[in-house]
VOPAGU-2260 file (C-alpha; in pm, 1 decimal, decimal comma):
REM VOPAGU-2260
SITE   aa  ch    i         X         Y         Z
SITE  UNK   A    0     176,3    2106,8    -875,9
SITE  UNK   A    1     -97,6    1873,4    -757,8
SITE  UNK   A    2    -149,9    1505,0    -825,9
SITE  UNK   A    3     -33,7    1149,8    -763,3
SITE  UNK   A    4     287,0    1004,2    -903,7
SITE  UNK   A    5     328,4     625,9    -903,5
SITE  UNK   A    6     692,1     559,8    -820,0
SITE  UNK   A    7     870,3     230,4    -881,0
SITE  UNK   A    8    1056,6     238,9    -550,0
SITE  UNK   A    9    1417,0     123,8    -580,4
SITE  UNK   A   10    1570,7    -127,9    -342,5
SITE  UNK   A   11    1754,8      16,9     -44,2
SITE  UNK   A   12    1537,2     328,3     -18,9
SITE  UNK   A   13    1279,1     386,2     252,5
SITE  UNK   A   14     942,1     527,6     148,9
SITE  UNK   A   15    1035,2     846,1     335,6
SITE  UNK   A   16    1364,6     867,8     141,1
SITE  UNK   A   17    1158,7     875,7    -179,3
SITE  UNK   A   18     932,1    1150,5     -41,6
SITE  UNK   A   19    1234,1    1359,6      63,7
SITE  UNK   A   20    1389,1    1326,1    -283,7
SITE  UNK   A   21    1064,8    1422,0    -458,9
SITE  UNK   A   22    1023,1    1736,8    -249,5
SITE  UNK   A   23    1317,5    1873,5    -445,1
SITE  UNK   A   24    1191,1    1736,6    -777,9
SITE  UNK   A   25     844,7    1893,8    -744,8
SITE  UNK   A   26     957,1    2199,7    -548,9
SITE  UNK   A   27     716,2    2156,8    -259,0
SITE  UNK   A   28     726,7    2023,4      95,4
SITE  UNK   A   29     364,0    1917,5      69,0
SITE  UNK   A   30     425,1    1555,1     -28,8
SITE  UNK   A   31     327,8    1224,3     133,7
SITE  UNK   A   32     334,2     856,5      39,6
SITE  UNK   A   33      47,7     610,1      33,5
SITE  UNK   A   34     178,4     309,5     224,7
SITE  UNK   A   35     521,6     214,3     352,6
SITE  UNK   A   36     741,0     -31,9     165,4
SITE  UNK   A   37    1037,4    -195,0     343,1
SITE  UNK   A   38    1379,3     -73,3     218,8
SITE  UNK   A   39    1452,3    -413,0      58,1
SITE  UNK   A   40    1120,3    -404,4    -132,3
SITE  UNK   A   41    1064,6    -248,0    -473,9
SITE  UNK   A   42     761,0    -149,2    -675,5
SITE  UNK   A   43     443,7      56,6    -660,1
SITE  UNK   A   44     463,0     350,5    -420,0
SITE  UNK   A   45     193,3     616,2    -478,4
SITE  UNK   A   46     323,1     959,9    -379,7
SITE  UNK   A   47      75,9    1242,2    -324,7
SITE  UNK   A   48     185,2    1593,8    -425,5
SITE  UNK   A   49      38,5    1930,2    -324,1
SITE  UNK   A   50    -333,5    1939,0    -257,2
SITE  UNK   A   51    -352,2    1568,8    -348,2
SITE  UNK   A   52    -208,6    1494,1      -1,2
SITE  UNK   A   53    -565,3    1539,4     121,0
SITE  UNK   A   54    -635,4    1203,5     -40,8
SITE  UNK   A   55    -370,6    1000,4     146,8
SITE  UNK   A   56    -613,6     900,2     422,9
SITE  UNK   A   57    -842,5     735,3     165,9
SITE  UNK   A   58    -556,6     523,5      35,0
SITE  UNK   A   59    -467,5     368,2     370,6
SITE  UNK   A   60    -725,2      91,2     330,4
SITE  UNK   A   61    -628,2       0,7     -27,4
SITE  UNK   A   62    -568,7    -363,7    -115,6
SITE  UNK   A   63    -219,3    -455,7    -235,3
SITE  UNK   A   64     -70,1    -716,6    -467,5
SITE  UNK   A   65     286,9    -844,5    -433,7
SITE  UNK   A   66     531,6   -1080,7    -595,2
SITE  UNK   A   67     734,4   -1232,1    -312,5
SITE  UNK   A   68    1016,9   -1485,9    -296,7
SITE  UNK   A   69     996,1   -1732,1      -8,0
SITE  UNK   A   70    1327,8   -1890,6      92,0
SITE  UNK   A   71    1265,4   -2220,6     269,4
SITE  UNK   A   72    1493,1   -2362,4     540,1
SITE  UNK   A   73    1605,7   -2024,8     672,7
SITE  UNK   A   74    1461,0   -1844,6     976,0
SITE  UNK   A   75    1576,1   -1492,3    1070,9
SITE  UNK   A   76    1492,8   -1237,2    1340,2
SITE  UNK   A   77    1352,6    -989,2    1085,1
SITE  UNK   A   78    1162,6   -1260,0     892,6
SITE  UNK   A   79    1354,4   -1167,3     575,3
SITE  UNK   A   80    1705,2   -1238,3     444,1
SITE  UNK   A   81    1844,2    -907,2     575,6
SITE  UNK   A   82    1817,8   -1029,5     936,4
SITE  UNK   A   83    2029,8   -1240,6    1167,5
SITE  UNK   A   84    1995,0   -1611,9    1096,5
SITE  UNK   A   85    1826,0   -1791,8    1385,8
SITE  UNK   A   86    1794,5   -2135,7    1233,3
SITE  UNK   A   87    1888,6   -2328,5     919,1
SITE  UNK   A   88    1716,6   -2652,6     824,6
SITE  UNK   A   89    1736,5   -2894,0     532,6
SITE  UNK   A   90    1448,9   -2858,0     284,8
SITE  UNK   A   91    1266,5   -3159,6     150,7
SITE  UNK   A   92     941,3   -3010,0      25,0
SITE  UNK   A   93     755,9   -3106,0    -291,1
SITE  UNK   A   94     552,6   -2858,8    -492,8
SITE  UNK   A   95     240,4   -3056,5    -399,4
SITE  UNK   A   96     318,9   -3010,2     -28,5
SITE  UNK   A   97     375,3   -2639,7     -79,8
SITE  UNK   A   98      48,0   -2595,8    -269,1
SITE  UNK   A   99    -141,3   -2783,9       2,3
SITE  UNK   A  100      -0,4   -2556,6     274,0
SITE  UNK   A  101     -78,3   -2240,3      77,1
SITE  UNK   A  102    -447,5   -2329,5     101,9
SITE  UNK   A  103    -427,7   -2268,2     480,1
SITE  UNK   A  104    -328,8   -1905,7     419,6
SITE  UNK   A  105    -610,2   -1800,3     186,9
SITE  UNK   A  106    -911,5   -1602,1     306,5
SITE  UNK   A  107    -937,3   -1437,1     646,7
SITE  UNK   A  108    -647,5   -1542,0     871,0
SITE  UNK   A  109    -480,0   -1430,3    1193,2
SITE  UNK   A  110    -133,0   -1277,0    1175,6
SITE  UNK   A  111     103,8   -1164,7    1452,8
SITE  UNK   A  112     292,8    -850,1    1342,1
SITE  UNK   A  113     673,7    -889,7    1337,8
SITE  UNK   A  114     896,5    -729,0    1600,7
SITE  UNK   A  115    1082,0    -550,1    1321,2
SITE  UNK   A  116     788,8    -325,7    1227,3
SITE  UNK   A  117     680,7      34,7    1285,0
SITE  UNK   A  118     382,2     -64,1    1498,2
SITE  UNK   A  119     381,3      93,1    1842,8
SITE  UNK   A  120     336,1     -77,9    2178,6
SITE  UNK   A  121     301,5     156,8    2476,5
SITE  UNK   A  122     424,8     443,2    2258,4
SITE  UNK   A  123     739,8     266,1    2139,7
SITE  UNK   A  124     800,5     138,1    1788,0
SITE  UNK   A  125     850,7    -236,1    1780,5
SITE  UNK   A  126    1166,6    -216,1    1570,3
SITE  UNK   A  127    1328,4      14,9    1829,1
SITE  UNK   A  128    1259,5    -245,3    2097,2
SITE  UNK   A  129    1381,2    -524,4    1868,8
SITE  UNK   A  130    1711,7    -344,5    1811,0
SITE  UNK   A  131    1756,2    -331,3    2188,8
SITE  UNK   A  132    1718,7    -708,6    2195,0
SITE  UNK   A  133    1371,9    -691,7    2349,1
SITE  UNK   A  134    1065,7    -885,0    2243,8
SITE  UNK   A  135     716,4    -791,2    2357,7
SITE  UNK   A  136     384,1    -965,2    2321,6
SITE  UNK   A  137     191,5    -861,9    2010,7
SITE  UNK   A  138    -176,3    -919,7    1956,2
SITE  UNK   A  139    -270,7   -1116,1    1647,7
SITE  UNK   A  140    -495,6    -937,6    1400,9
SITE  UNK   A  141    -721,6   -1041,3    1120,5
SITE  UNK   A  142    -606,0    -989,7     763,8
SITE  UNK   A  143    -745,0   -1119,6     435,7
SITE  UNK   A  144    -547,4   -1296,1     164,4
SITE  UNK   A  145    -770,8   -1274,4    -142,5
SITE  UNK   A  146    -531,3   -1458,4    -370,9
SITE  UNK   A  147    -220,0   -1666,6    -303,6
SITE  UNK   A  148     -53,6   -1846,8    -593,2
SITE  UNK   A  149     277,9   -2020,7    -649,9
SITE  UNK   A  150     431,2   -1879,7    -968,1
SITE  UNK   A  151     741,7   -2100,8    -953,0
SITE  UNK   A  152     924,4   -2338,2    -715,3
SITE  UNK   A  153    1273,2   -2488,2    -743,3
SITE  UNK   A  154    1268,2   -2689,8    -422,3
SITE  UNK   A  155    1431,5   -2412,2    -217,4
SITE  UNK   A  156    1265,5   -2089,5    -326,2
SITE  UNK   A  157     906,6   -2023,4    -419,4
SITE  UNK   A  158     787,2   -1716,4    -607,2
SITE  UNK   A  159     443,9   -1622,8    -475,1
SITE  UNK   A  160     172,1   -1386,8    -595,1
SITE  UNK   A  161     -14,8   -1236,9    -299,0
SITE  UNK   A  162    -325,3   -1014,4    -318,6
SITE  UNK   A  163    -408,8    -902,8      33,0
SITE  UNK   A  164    -579,4    -653,2     260,3
SITE  UNK   A  165    -427,5    -353,9     432,8
SITE  UNK   A  166    -194,1    -438,3     720,5
SITE  UNK   A  167     -64,5    -768,5     581,5
SITE  UNK   A  168     302,2    -840,0     649,7
SITE  UNK   A  169     437,9   -1047,7     360,7
SITE  UNK   A  170     751,3   -1125,8     565,6
SITE  UNK   A  171     532,2   -1282,4     831,5
SITE  UNK   A  172     330,3   -1470,7     571,9
SITE  UNK   A  173     654,1   -1621,9     436,5
SITE  UNK   A  174     772,1   -1712,0     786,7
SITE  UNK   A  175     437,7   -1873,5     872,1
SITE  UNK   A  176     428,0   -2076,0     547,5
SITE  UNK   A  177     780,8   -2202,2     616,4
SITE  UNK   A  178     680,0   -2292,1     969,4
SITE  UNK   A  179     372,1   -2480,9     845,0
SITE  UNK   A  180     599,2   -2679,6     609,8
SITE  UNK   A  181     818,8   -2776,7     904,7
SITE  UNK   A  182    1145,3   -2636,0     769,5
SITE  UNK   A  183    1110,1   -2265,0     842,0
SITE  UNK   A  184    1126,3   -1985,1     591,2
SITE  UNK   A  185    1181,0   -1615,9     533,3
SITE  UNK   A  186    1118,6   -1355,7     264,0
SITE  UNK   A  187    1402,6   -1328,5      12,3
SITE  UNK   A  188    1257,8   -1058,4    -217,4
SITE  UNK   A  189     946,0    -843,5    -246,7
SITE  UNK   A  190     796,0    -637,8    -527,5
SITE  UNK   A  191     462,7    -456,6    -499,7
SITE  UNK   A  192     290,8    -477,9    -837,1
SITE  UNK   A  193     -37,7    -308,2    -745,6
SITE  UNK   A  194    -169,9     -76,0    -474,6
SITE  UNK   A  195    -536,2      16,1    -493,9
SITE  UNK   A  196    -610,2     130,9    -849,6
SITE  UNK   A  197    -243,1     178,6    -939,9
SITE  UNK   A  198     -28,7     -84,7   -1113,3
SITE  UNK   A  199     340,6    -136,9   -1182,9
SITE  UNK   A  200     275,3     -56,3   -1551,3
SITE  UNK   A  201     193,3     301,6   -1444,2
SITE  UNK   A  202     503,6     336,8   -1227,7
SITE  UNK   A  203     801,0     556,1   -1314,2
SITE  UNK   A  204    1154,8     508,6   -1184,4
SITE  UNK   A  205    1300,3     753,5    -935,1
SITE  UNK   A  206    1591,9     812,2   -1173,1
SITE  UNK   A  207    1356,7     917,8   -1451,6
SITE  UNK   A  208    1174,5    1155,8   -1216,0
SITE  UNK   A  209    1497,3    1318,6   -1101,7
SITE  UNK   A  210    1632,5    1358,2   -1455,4
SITE  UNK   A  211    1321,5    1494,0   -1629,6
SITE  UNK   A  212    1265,1    1865,8   -1676,4
SITE  UNK   A  213     886,6    1811,8   -1665,2
SITE  UNK   A  214     805,5    1596,8   -1359,0
SITE  UNK   A  215     445,9    1724,0   -1368,9
SITE  UNK   A  216     378,6    1506,0   -1676,2
SITE  UNK   A  217     394,4    1201,4   -1445,9
SITE  UNK   A  218     124,8    1331,2   -1211,1
SITE  UNK   A  219    -209,3    1151,3   -1226,1
SITE  UNK   A  220    -507,8    1366,5   -1120,6
SITE  UNK   A  221    -620,3    1316,2    -762,0
SITE  UNK   A  222    -967,5    1205,4    -872,2
SITE  UNK   A  223    -806,2     889,5   -1017,5
SITE  UNK   A  224    -800,6     775,3    -655,2
SITE  UNK   A  225   -1181,3     760,2    -657,4
SITE  UNK   A  226   -1246,5     614,9   -1002,1
SITE  UNK   A  227   -1474,5     349,0    -850,7
SITE  UNK   A  228   -1732,4     617,5    -765,1
SITE  UNK   A  229   -1980,4     771,8   -1009,5
SITE  UNK   A  230   -1906,6    1118,2   -1148,1
SITE  UNK   A  231   -2161,1    1400,5   -1105,9
SITE  UNK   A  232   -2146,0    1758,0   -1238,4
SITE  UNK   A  233   -2286,3    2018,6   -1000,5
SITE  UNK   A  234   -2502,1    2316,5   -1099,0
SITE  UNK   A  235   -2347,0    2660,8   -1036,7
SITE  UNK   A  236   -2559,3    2699,0    -723,9
SITE  UNK   A  237   -2459,2    2357,3    -592,3
SITE  UNK   A  238   -2094,8    2437,5    -663,2
SITE  UNK   A  239   -2122,7    2758,2    -463,1
SITE  UNK   A  240   -2266,2    2567,2    -167,2
SITE  UNK   A  241   -1993,8    2305,3    -204,3
SITE  UNK   A  242   -1718,3    2569,5    -195,2
SITE  UNK   A  243   -1875,6    2716,5     118,8
SITE  UNK   A  244   -1880,9    2375,4     284,3
SITE  UNK   A  245   -2260,0    2350,6     281,6
SITE  UNK   A  246   -2472,6    2047,2     193,9
SITE  UNK   A  247   -2752,4    2062,0     -64,5
SITE  UNK   A  248   -3044,4    1860,1    -200,9
SITE  UNK   A  249   -2997,0    1617,3    -491,9
SITE  UNK   A  250   -3203,7    1353,7    -667,9
SITE  UNK   A  251   -2942,5    1079,0    -655,2
SITE  UNK   A  252   -2929,1     732,5    -496,1
SITE  UNK   A  253   -2740,7     707,5    -167,3
SITE  UNK   A  254   -2366,9     647,3    -189,6
SITE  UNK   A  255   -2032,1     810,8    -263,8
SITE  UNK   A  256   -1971,2    1037,0    -565,5
SITE  UNK   A  257   -1701,6    1236,9    -741,0
SITE  UNK   A  258   -1837,0    1592,2    -775,9
SITE  UNK   A  259   -1715,8    1831,0   -1048,1
SITE  UNK   A  260   -1777,8    2191,3   -1149,5
SITE  UNK   A  261   -1932,6    2288,5   -1483,9
SITE  UNK   A  262   -1579,5    2358,3   -1610,0
SITE  UNK   A  263   -1461,5    2008,2   -1516,3
SITE  UNK   A  264   -1268,5    2089,2   -1196,3
SITE  UNK   A  265   -1274,7    1807,9    -939,8
SITE  UNK   A  266   -1437,2    1963,1    -635,8
SITE  UNK   A  267   -1490,8    1693,2    -377,8
SITE  UNK   A  268   -1552,2    1339,0    -275,7
SITE  UNK   A  269   -1915,6    1354,3    -169,9
SITE  UNK   A  270   -2171,5    1141,9       8,3
SITE  UNK   A  271   -2543,6    1131,7     -56,3
SITE  UNK   A  272   -2778,8    1038,7     226,7
SITE  UNK   A  273   -3155,0    1093,9     235,0
SITE  UNK   A  274   -3144,9    1313,5     -75,8
SITE  UNK   A  275   -2869,9    1540,0      60,9
SITE  UNK   A  276   -2516,3    1567,8     -77,7
SITE  UNK   A  277   -2242,9    1664,4     166,0
SITE  UNK   A  278   -1864,3    1692,1     149,5
SITE  UNK   A  279   -1649,4    1399,6     259,5
SITE  UNK   A  280   -1329,8    1575,4     146,3
SITE  UNK   A  281   -1281,5    1882,3     -71,3
SITE  UNK   A  282   -1005,9    1908,3    -332,0
SITE  UNK   A  283   -1067,6    2244,2    -500,8
SITE  UNK   A  284    -809,7    2521,3    -485,2
SITE  UNK   A  285    -895,7    2781,1    -222,5
């Protein structure tokens, strides 16, 4: 079996837990996920099966969209409600004040990764150091928040829609918004509703996947990962060169392409430069 299944990750599961479960469902060890979700988070988790795992590296830079709940007045060590409470403050924030502060967090901004994260410093994961009670200096990094909207606000909790670049920590965004409002804040809930091309409407529950007798029906073809690129059908001679890993001449504009055989098999993600097509990554069965 080869393809991509869009899982609606349940709360309490790690992304790796989902992968381990699906190895049994699909009967293969060749499975990987396309972007970690915290255990408390739910939603879109693309899982790559079989030869589709060759596409995981191209998914790492995908933009994501989340629905997050920001709890004001509460600051924790993990920056979400699962952590130890560090500070509690009264909340006296109007919706107008909240909306004004949100403006500061749109576009390209700097973000300091949280201690409770899988990032490594000097070979050690930050969350391992955090669990030992240690805190180390982390460099801020640039992220982009393309869209940040308040969907609802009851004076204590705000439901936010966040469309952001790779590497954005929504927990940290919630903490920083709370800090900017002067009362502190943390993330109370998180649901990923889109990752790259894949949306929550395409997602299937883990329960459904484990109960079905035909899990392969939920597999999207690997070329769905590259739907933004133009499709080209190779001649038999070009296909032969492709399968041998050789480049060949084409009369196409420069750029990236999805290349297919005459029979419709997805062969490779290809790049054209100076009238020559070469393989970026092959996906045909050997």
